C-alpha positions as CSV (number, residue, x, y, z in Angstrom):
1,S,63.1,143.1,104.2
2,G,64.3,143.3,100.5
3,N,68.0,143.6,101.6
4,V,67.6,140.5,104.1
5,E,66.4,138.5,100.8
6,L,69.3,139.8,99.0
7,A,71.8,138.8,101.4
8,K,70.2,135.4,101.5
9,E,70.1,134.9,97.9
10,F,74.2,136.3,97.7
11,M,74.8,133.7,100.3
12,A,73.0,130.9,98.5
13,M,75.0,132.0,95.2
14,Q,78.3,132.0,97.1
15,E,77.5,128.4,98.4
16,R,76.9,127.0,95.0
17,W,80.1,128.9,93.8
18,E,82.2,127.2,96.6
19,A,80.6,123.9,96.1
20,N,81.2,123.8,92.1
21,A,85.0,124.9,93.0
22,A,85.3,122.1,95.3
23,R,84.1,119.5,93.1
24,K,86.5,121.0,90.2
25,A,89.1,120.7,92.5
26,F,88.3,117.1,93.9
27,N,88.2,116.1,89.9
28,A,91.3,117.7,89.4
29,A,93.3,115.9,92.3
30,V,91.5,112.6,91.3
31,A,93.0,113.3,87.8
32,D,96.2,114.0,89.0
33,A,96.5,111.1,91.3
34,K,96.0,108.6,88.7
35,K,98.7,110.1,86.3
36,E,101.0,109.1,89.3
37,I,99.8,106.0,90.6
38,K,101.7,102.8,89.4
39,V,99.7,99.6,88.5
40,I,99.6,97.5,91.5
41,P,101.1,94.1,91.5
42,K,99.3,90.9,92.8
43,S,101.6,89.9,95.5
44,R,99.1,87.3,97.5
45,T,97.8,84.4,96.3
46,V,94.6,82.3,97.5
47,D,95.0,78.5,97.1
48,F,92.8,75.9,98.6
49,T,90.8,72.9,98.1
50,S,87.2,72.6,99.0
51,A,83.9,70.6,98.2
52,K,83.5,72.7,95.0
53,G,87.1,72.4,94.1
54,R,90.4,73.9,94.0
55,T,90.1,77.8,94.4
56,N,93.4,79.4,93.1
57,Y,94.1,83.0,92.4
58,Q,96.4,86.0,92.9
59,Y,95.1,89.4,94.2
60,E,96.7,92.9,95.6
61,D,96.7,93.0,99.2
62,L,95.1,96.2,100.8
63,A,98.1,97.1,102.3
64,D,99.9,97.1,98.8
65,I,97.2,99.3,97.6
66,A,97.4,101.8,100.3
67,K,101.1,101.8,100.0
68,A,100.9,102.5,96.0
69,V,98.3,105.3,96.6
70,D,98.2,106.9,100.1
71,P,101.6,109.1,99.5
72,V,99.9,110.2,96.3
73,L,96.5,111.0,97.4
74,A,97.8,112.9,100.3
75,K,100.1,114.8,97.8
76,V,97.0,116.0,95.8
77,G,94.9,116.9,98.8
78,L,92.9,113.4,99.2
79,S,92.0,111.1,101.7
80,Y,89.5,108.1,102.1
81,R,87.9,106.4,105.0
82,Y,85.5,103.6,105.1
83,R,81.9,103.0,106.5
84,T,80.6,99.4,107.3
85,A,77.5,97.7,107.9
86,Q,75.8,94.2,108.1
87,D,72.4,93.0,106.7
88,G,72.1,89.4,107.7
89,S,74.9,87.4,105.7
90,T,75.3,90.4,103.4
91,V,78.2,92.8,104.5
92,L,78.0,96.5,102.8
93,V,81.4,98.8,102.9
94,T,81.4,102.4,101.5
95,C,84.7,104.0,100.5
96,V,84.3,107.9,101.0
97,L,87.0,109.9,98.9
98,A,87.4,113.6,100.1
99,H,89.3,116.4,98.9
100,R,90.9,119.0,101.5
101,D,88.5,121.8,99.7
102,G,85.5,120.3,101.2
103,H,84.1,117.9,98.1
104,Q,83.6,114.2,98.7
105,E,82.1,111.3,96.8
106,E,81.5,107.8,97.9
107,T,81.1,104.4,96.5
108,T,79.2,101.2,98.2
109,L,79.8,97.5,97.4
110,S,78.2,94.4,99.1
111,A,78.8,90.9,99.2
112,S,77.6,88.0,100.9
113,R,80.2,86.7,104.1
114,D,83.2,84.8,102.5
115,D,82.7,81.3,103.8
116,S,85.5,79.6,101.7
117,G,88.7,78.1,103.3
118,G,87.0,77.1,106.4
119,K,86.9,80.4,108.2
120,N,84.9,80.6,111.1
121,L,81.9,83.4,111.4
122,V,84.3,86.5,112.3
123,Q,86.9,85.6,109.7
124,Q,84.3,85.3,107.2
125,V,82.8,89.0,107.8
126,G,86.6,90.0,108.2
127,S,87.9,88.7,104.7
128,T,84.5,90.5,102.9
129,V,85.4,93.6,104.6
130,T,88.9,93.7,103.5
131,Y,87.8,92.3,99.7
132,L,85.3,95.3,99.7
133,Q,87.8,97.8,101.1
134,R,89.8,96.8,98.2
135,Y,87.4,97.2,95.5
136,T,85.7,100.0,96.7
137,L,88.9,102.1,96.8
138,K,89.8,100.7,93.4
139,A,86.5,101.8,91.7
140,M,86.5,105.1,93.6
141,L,90.1,105.8,92.1
142,G,89.4,103.9,88.8
143,L,92.6,102.0,89.5
144,A,93.2,98.6,87.7
145,A,95.2,95.4,89.0
146,A,98.4,94.5,87.1
147,V,96.9,92.6,83.8
148,D,98.3,89.1,83.5
149,D,99.7,87.5,79.8
150,D,96.5,85.5,79.6
151,A,94.4,88.5,80.0
152,Q,96.4,90.6,77.4
153,S,96.3,87.4,74.9
154,V,92.7,87.7,74.9
155,G,92.8,91.3,73.1
156,S,90.5,93.4,75.4
157,S,90.9,96.9,76.5
158,Q,90.1,96.6,80.3
159,P,89.2,94.2,83.0
160,I,85.7,93.9,84.4
161,S,84.8,96.3,87.1
162,A,84.5,95.8,90.6
163,G,80.8,95.4,90.6
164,Q,81.0,92.9,87.5
165,L,83.3,90.9,89.4
166,L,81.5,90.5,92.4
167,E,78.2,89.4,90.4
168,L,80.2,87.1,88.7
169,E,82.1,85.7,91.5
170,N,78.7,85.1,93.2
171,L,77.2,83.2,90.3
172,V,80.3,81.1,90.0
173,E,80.0,80.5,93.8
174,S,76.2,79.8,93.7
175,T,76.3,77.6,90.9
176,G,79.0,75.4,92.7
177,S,81.4,75.7,89.7
178,D,85.0,75.3,90.0
179,M,86.6,78.5,90.2
180,A,90.1,77.5,88.4
181,L,88.4,75.4,85.7
182,F,86.2,78.5,85.1
183,C,89.0,80.9,85.1
184,K,91.1,78.7,82.8
185,R,88.0,78.2,80.3
186,M,88.0,82.0,80.3
187,K,91.7,82.2,79.7
188,V,92.7,84.1,82.5
189,S,94.2,83.5,85.7
190,N,91.9,85.0,88.2
191,L,88.4,86.7,87.4
192,D,89.5,90.3,88.2
193,N,91.4,90.1,84.9
194,L,88.7,88.8,82.7
195,P,88.4,91.6,79.9
196,V,84.7,93.3,79.7
197,S,84.7,91.8,76.0
198,R,84.1,88.4,77.4
199,L,81.0,89.1,79.2
200,N,79.2,90.0,75.9
């Protein structure tokens, strides 16, 4: 009986040691990846006019992000996948980042269906899923988009986080504000370049 308990305790210690080693390897791999991943340029443009006014901004396409990060992540033993869910009009996306040694972490963001630009219901959900996939991956890896000159001129250190961006976009949308005018007043070309200091 004593030998059995000792064996169980030894196995539990071994599992804890392996889990800790896997977590350290994961953190080291993420740090190594971040050193190699280049700033991702914004190659896509959204430009349409609705009853709420003109919407115009640039963003990085999910394919552009994948092209930039996938080879680097593979090199350090990292991979990612997504889980999606829907609760009424709210879409949830979880990005799961996993390391070959077994440790994984995840982050989840949610947003309402994207009904901008006259999209049908399926397009609204698809647009939101893609949007959240971009931002959960960026949040998981701590990636920043290319910062434009307007954001640099404000004199702040870093853009707002993905979560702050979603909250701000929802606020602008819910108040019926003109996105382009709001960005102009904040002296940025689009919201994800808004410096954190401007929220204070």
